[in-house]
C-alpha positions as CSV (number, residue, x, y, z in Angstrom):
1,M,-28.6,25.7,21.0
2,K,-26.6,26.2,17.7
3,V,-26.8,29.0,15.2
4,L,-25.3,28.7,12.1
5,L,-25.1,32.9,10.6
6,I,-24.5,33.5,6.8
7,T,-23.8,36.7,5.5
8,P,-22.5,37.9,2.2
9,V,-20.5,40.9,4.0
10,Y,-18.2,41.3,7.1
11,P,-15.9,43.4,8.6
12,P,-13.4,45.2,8.4
13,P,-15.0,46.9,5.7
14,P,-17.5,49.0,7.3
15,G,-21.6,49.3,6.7
16,G,-24.3,48.7,8.4
17,I,-25.3,44.6,8.0
18,Q,-21.5,44.4,9.0
19,T,-22.3,45.9,12.0
20,L,-25.2,43.8,12.8
21,T,-23.6,40.4,11.8
22,R,-20.9,40.9,14.0
23,N,-22.8,42.6,17.2
24,L,-25.0,39.7,16.1
25,K,-22.2,36.7,16.9
26,K,-21.3,38.7,20.4
27,G,-24.8,38.9,21.6
28,L,-25.4,35.1,20.6
29,E,-22.1,33.8,22.3
30,A,-22.7,36.2,25.6
31,N,-25.6,33.8,25.8
32,G,-24.3,30.9,25.9
33,V,-25.0,29.9,22.1
34,Q,-22.3,28.2,20.2
35,V,-22.1,30.1,16.8
36,K,-20.7,29.4,13.5
37,L,-19.8,32.1,10.9
38,L,-20.4,31.6,7.4
39,Y,-18.9,34.2,5.2
40,V,-19.5,34.0,1.5
41,P,-18.2,37.1,-0.2
42,S,-19.9,37.9,-3.5
43,K,-17.3,39.5,-5.7
44,S,-14.4,36.3,-4.0
45,F,-14.4,34.9,-7.7
46,K,-11.8,32.0,-6.0
47,N,-14.2,30.4,-4.3
48,Y,-16.6,29.5,-7.4
49,N,-16.0,25.8,-8.7
50,I,-17.6,24.5,-12.1
51,I,-20.6,23.3,-10.4
52,D,-21.4,26.8,-9.5
53,Y,-21.8,28.0,-13.5
54,M,-24.3,24.9,-13.9
55,P,-27.7,26.1,-14.5
56,N,-30.4,25.2,-12.3
57,F,-34.0,26.4,-10.4
58,R,-31.3,28.8,-8.4
59,S,-30.1,30.4,-11.9
60,A,-34.0,30.5,-13.2
61,T,-34.7,33.0,-10.1
62,A,-32.1,34.7,-10.8
63,V,-33.0,35.4,-14.2
64,R,-36.6,36.3,-13.0
65,S,-35.2,38.4,-10.7
66,G,-33.1,40.4,-13.2
67,S,-29.7,39.1,-11.6
68,I,-28.5,36.9,-14.1
69,R,-24.9,37.8,-13.2
70,L,-25.5,36.5,-9.5
71,Y,-26.9,33.0,-10.2
72,P,-23.3,31.7,-9.4
73,Y,-23.2,33.3,-6.3
74,F,-26.4,31.6,-5.3
75,N,-25.0,28.1,-5.9
76,L,-22.0,29.1,-4.4
77,V,-23.6,29.9,-1.0
78,Y,-26.3,26.6,-1.5
79,R,-22.8,24.6,-1.8
80,K,-21.1,26.0,1.0
81,S,-24.4,26.3,3.3
82,K,-25.1,22.4,3.0
83,N,-21.6,21.6,3.8
84,A,-21.6,23.7,6.9
85,I,-24.9,22.6,8.0
86,A,-23.4,18.7,7.3
87,S,-20.1,19.7,9.7
88,F,-21.6,21.9,11.8
89,A,-25.1,20.2,12.7
90,P,-26.9,23.8,13.8
91,D,-30.5,24.1,15.1
92,V,-31.0,27.0,13.4
93,V,-29.6,28.6,10.2
94,H,-29.9,32.1,10.1
95,A,-29.4,34.5,6.2
96,I,-28.5,38.0,7.0
97,H,-29.5,38.9,3.6
98,I,-31.6,37.5,0.9
99,H,-28.9,37.5,-1.3
100,C,-28.3,34.2,1.2
101,W,-31.4,32.5,0.4
102,P,-30.9,29.2,-1.1
103,A,-29.0,28.6,2.3
104,L,-32.5,28.1,3.3
105,I,-33.4,25.6,0.7
106,A,-30.4,24.0,2.6
107,V,-32.2,24.1,5.8
108,N,-35.5,22.9,4.5
109,E,-33.5,19.7,2.7
110,Q,-32.7,18.7,6.7
111,N,-35.6,20.0,7.9
112,L,-34.2,22.8,10.5
113,T,-35.6,26.6,11.3
114,S,-34.4,29.1,9.0
115,V,-34.5,32.6,9.3
116,V,-33.7,35.7,7.3
117,S,-33.4,39.1,7.6
118,V,-34.2,42.1,5.8
119,H,-32.5,45.5,5.9
120,A,-34.3,48.1,2.8
121,A,-32.1,48.7,-0.3
122,E,-32.2,45.2,-1.2
123,L,-35.8,44.1,-1.2
124,S,-35.8,46.3,-4.5
125,N,-35.6,43.2,-6.0
126,T,-38.8,41.8,-5.2
127,Q,-38.5,38.6,-7.1
128,V,-35.4,37.5,-4.7
129,T,-37.5,39.0,-1.7
130,A,-40.5,36.7,-2.7
131,T,-38.2,33.5,-3.0
132,T,-36.7,34.2,0.4
133,V,-39.7,34.7,2.2
134,E,-41.3,31.7,0.8
135,N,-38.6,29.6,1.9
136,A,-37.8,31.4,5.5
137,D,-39.1,29.7,8.3
138,G,-39.1,33.4,10.2
139,I,-38.2,36.8,8.8
140,H,-36.3,39.5,11.0
141,A,-36.8,42.9,10.2
142,V,-34.1,45.6,11.3
143,S,-37.1,48.0,11.9
144,E,-40.8,48.5,11.5
145,Y,-40.5,50.6,8.4
146,T,-38.4,47.7,6.9
147,K,-41.3,45.4,7.9
148,S,-44.0,47.7,6.3
149,I,-41.8,47.2,2.9
150,V,-42.2,43.7,3.3
151,E,-45.8,43.4,4.1
152,R,-46.6,46.4,1.7
153,D,-44.7,44.1,-1.7
154,H,-45.2,40.6,-0.2
155,G,-48.2,40.3,2.5
156,E,-46.1,38.7,4.8
157,S,-47.5,39.6,8.8
158,K,-44.9,37.0,10.3
159,I,-42.4,39.0,10.6
160,E,-40.2,40.1,13.8
161,V,-38.8,43.6,14.7
162,I,-35.3,43.4,16.3
163,Y,-33.3,46.0,16.3
164,P,-29.8,45.6,15.7
165,S,-27.4,46.4,18.6
166,I,-23.8,47.7,19.5
167,D,-21.0,47.1,22.4
168,V,-22.4,50.1,24.4
169,D,-19.2,50.1,26.8
170,A,-17.0,50.2,24.2
171,Y,-18.3,54.1,23.4
172,K,-18.2,54.6,27.2
173,G,-15.5,57.2,28.6
174,G,-16.2,60.6,26.6
175,S,-14.5,64.1,28.0
176,K,-16.9,66.4,26.5
177,K,-18.3,69.1,28.4
178,D,-22.3,69.5,27.9
179,N,-23.1,71.2,24.4
180,E,-19.4,72.4,24.2
181,G,-17.4,70.7,21.2
182,N,-17.7,69.5,17.5
183,V,-19.9,68.4,15.1
184,F,-20.0,64.7,13.3
185,S,-20.8,63.0,10.9
186,I,-19.6,59.5,8.9
187,C,-21.0,57.9,6.1
188,R,-20.6,56.5,2.7
189,Q,-20.7,59.8,0.7
190,V,-23.8,59.3,-1.9
191,E,-26.6,61.4,-2.8
192,R,-29.3,60.2,0.0
193,K,-26.7,61.0,2.7
194,N,-27.3,64.6,2.1
195,I,-23.8,65.6,3.1
196,D,-24.0,68.5,1.0
197,V,-26.9,70.3,2.9
198,L,-25.2,69.7,6.2
199,I,-22.2,71.2,4.4
200,K,-24.3,74.1,3.5
201,A,-26.4,74.1,7.0
202,W,-22.9,74.9,8.7
203,K,-22.6,77.9,6.7
204,Y,-26.1,79.3,7.9
205,L,-25.0,78.5,11.6
206,S,-24.3,82.0,13.3
207,P,-20.7,83.6,14.0
208,E,-21.1,82.7,17.7
209,V,-21.9,79.3,16.9
210,R,-19.3,78.3,14.9
211,A,-16.5,80.4,16.7
212,N,-14.0,77.2,18.4
213,R,-15.8,74.5,16.6
214,H,-15.0,72.4,13.5
215,L,-17.7,70.3,11.4
216,K,-15.9,67.3,10.8
217,I,-17.2,64.7,7.9
218,A,-15.5,61.1,7.9
219,G,-15.9,58.7,4.7
220,D,-15.6,58.3,1.4
221,G,-17.9,57.6,-1.4
222,P,-18.5,59.2,-5.0
223,L,-19.5,62.6,-4.0
224,H,-16.5,62.7,-2.1
225,E,-14.6,64.9,-4.3
226,S,-17.6,67.5,-5.1
227,L,-18.4,67.9,-1.5
228,T,-14.6,68.4,-0.9
229,D,-14.9,71.0,-3.2
230,L,-18.4,72.5,-1.4
231,A,-16.1,72.9,1.8
232,Y,-13.6,74.8,0.1
233,G,-12.4,78.2,1.5
234,H,-14.6,77.2,4.7
235,N,-11.2,76.3,7.5
236,D,-13.9,75.4,9.9
237,I,-15.1,71.9,7.9
238,E,-12.8,69.0,7.8
239,L,-13.2,65.6,5.3
240,L,-11.4,63.4,6.9
241,G,-11.8,60.6,4.7
242,R,-12.0,56.6,5.5
243,I,-11.5,56.1,9.3
244,S,-11.0,53.3,11.8
245,E,-13.2,52.2,13.8
246,E,-11.4,53.2,16.9
247,E,-11.3,56.8,15.2
248,K,-14.7,56.4,14.9
249,R,-15.4,56.0,18.9
250,Q,-13.4,58.7,19.5
251,Y,-15.2,61.3,17.3
252,L,-18.1,60.1,18.3
253,K,-17.0,60.9,22.0
254,E,-15.6,64.1,21.5
255,S,-17.9,65.5,19.7
256,A,-21.3,67.6,20.9
257,L,-23.4,66.3,18.1
258,F,-23.6,63.9,15.4
259,V,-25.7,64.8,12.3
260,L,-26.9,62.9,9.7
261,P,-29.3,64.4,7.6
262,A,-30.1,61.1,5.6
263,G,-33.3,60.7,3.3
264,G,-34.4,58.7,0.4
265,S,-37.0,57.0,-0.1
266,S,-39.0,53.5,-0.7
267,Y,-36.2,51.1,-0.8
268,D,-33.2,53.7,-1.1
269,V,-33.3,54.9,2.9
270,E,-31.6,54.3,6.0
271,G,-33.0,50.5,7.5
272,F,-32.3,51.4,10.6
273,G,-28.9,53.5,11.3
274,I,-26.6,51.9,13.7
275,V,-24.5,54.5,14.1
276,Y,-26.8,56.9,15.6
277,L,-27.1,54.2,18.5
278,E,-23.3,54.6,18.6
279,A,-23.6,58.4,18.8
280,Q,-26.0,57.7,22.0
281,A,-23.5,55.6,23.4
282,A,-21.3,58.0,23.6
283,G,-23.4,60.3,25.6
284,T,-24.1,62.5,22.1
285,P,-27.1,63.4,20.7
286,T,-28.1,62.8,17.3
287,V,-29.6,64.8,14.0
288,G,-31.0,63.1,11.7
289,S,-34.4,62.8,9.8
290,T,-38.0,61.4,9.3
291,R,-37.2,58.8,6.2
292,G,-37.3,55.1,6.5
293,G,-35.9,53.6,9.4
294,A,-33.9,56.4,11.1
295,P,-36.4,57.5,13.9
296,E,-36.5,54.0,15.5
297,A,-32.8,54.8,15.8
298,I,-33.0,58.3,16.9
299,G,-35.8,57.9,19.4
300,T,-35.9,60.3,22.1
301,G,-32.0,60.8,22.2
302,G,-31.6,63.4,19.2
303,V,-34.0,65.4,16.8
304,C,-35.3,64.7,13.3
305,V,-35.8,67.2,10.7
306,E,-39.1,66.7,8.8
307,N,-37.1,68.4,5.8
308,E,-33.8,67.1,5.2
309,Q,-33.0,68.7,2.2
310,N,-33.8,72.1,3.8
311,P,-30.5,73.1,4.7
312,R,-32.0,76.3,7.0
313,E,-34.5,73.8,9.0
314,L,-30.9,71.6,9.6
315,A,-28.9,74.7,10.6
316,T,-31.8,75.5,12.8
317,V,-32.0,72.5,14.9
318,I,-28.2,72.1,15.3
319,E,-27.8,75.9,16.5
320,K,-30.6,75.6,19.2
321,L,-29.0,71.9,20.4
322,L,-25.3,73.8,20.1
323,T,-26.8,76.9,22.0
324,D,-29.6,75.5,24.5
325,K,-28.1,73.7,27.4
326,S,-31.5,72.6,28.3
327,V,-32.4,71.1,25.8
328,Y,-29.4,69.6,25.1
329,S,-29.2,68.4,28.6
330,Q,-32.3,66.5,28.1
331,K,-31.1,64.7,24.9
332,V,-28.4,63.5,26.5
333,K,-30.1,62.1,29.3
334,A,-32.6,60.4,27.3
335,A,-29.9,58.9,25.3
336,K,-28.5,57.4,28.0
337,E,-31.4,56.0,29.6
338,R,-32.6,54.3,26.2
339,I,-29.4,53.1,24.7
340,Q,-29.2,49.9,27.6
341,Q,-31.6,48.1,25.6
342,F,-29.8,48.2,22.4
343,D,-26.6,46.2,24.1
344,I,-25.2,43.2,22.2
345,K,-26.3,40.7,25.2
346,P,-29.8,41.6,25.6
347,I,-30.7,42.0,22.1
348,G,-29.1,38.4,21.7
349,K,-31.8,37.3,24.0
350,N,-33.8,38.5,21.4
351,Y,-33.0,36.7,18.7
352,I,-32.9,33.3,20.8
353,Q,-36.6,34.1,21.5
354,L,-37.2,34.7,17.9
355,Y,-35.1,31.6,17.1
356,E,-37.1,29.3,20.1
357,N,-40.3,30.9,18.3
358,I,-40.0,29.6,14.9
359,S,-39.1,26.2,15.7
360,D,-41.6,25.7,18.2
361,D,-43.8,26.9,15.1
362,K,-42.4,24.8,12.8
363,I,-42.8,21.5,14.7
364,G,-46.4,22.4,15.6
365,S,-47.9,23.1,11.9
366,I,-45.7,19.5,11.4
367,E,-47.8,18.1,14.1
């Protein structure tokens, strides 16, 4: 099998979609699939030519969706996809994001099999989502929550949920002892991540729990300065700024807890939350919220707070895990038991099965 993956984002910049794409490529290749990655960054204007600025039905879709600025990008995706299909001759074309929907048009012109991934935030553009759903042979959702959005907005029922994968072995080898150690968080520092709530919760912890521990927060974003101000004067709260993937893995291995009480509503939520899996692969229990797809990522290897805006509730959960070794050990054990199902190779097999099922359905419908 040959699979062409098309994405608007890819590492080294951090992000859930970037991680999903990189690990999907690894997982498919680990199962013997030949993969070509077509990375079409939307902000790289040097890739455009005069043809991409010509009006057509793709630019009309951009106008209807309120995304007129995207129409040259839609044309670029179509052109690049058509060329990649001609040179690589894939069996399946998988668009990782709805902004790559013009690739599906190029696929349909060749009567190949197409799949599109849906996440969460991007689905707020219902017109582009509708166009994508209409042209895709199959839809992959990163969580049951994301699947429910597409079902609700577009009445589409043929959606397969496959959770994102991680390289489990990359997170092994931690040196922490029981629930001793620091509390760690990492994210893009925007309002819905509720890092301000985490800092406030830390201040509510008893002195005995905070003794010899630090709250370490990695990441950057528009709220970084205000969060720094909120933590000012507390020597046991550290804002680390942006860190490397290697540093992130090390912090996850060494920390007693990973806490990210991300909230939001409707589209603006965690579609899944790969970092919760990464923490559990490192043997670190996780704390999150009940919003979006986060509970599916956290599972039995952590705790979900009901009100992620309430720092006292969050503090109670953190303190319980840091003081009750029995509860903590249960979460560590559960994390270790569940994490293998998210490794890149078994998840890669799930995608292969999805591709084969969609291809069979398409052939059956033609016959």
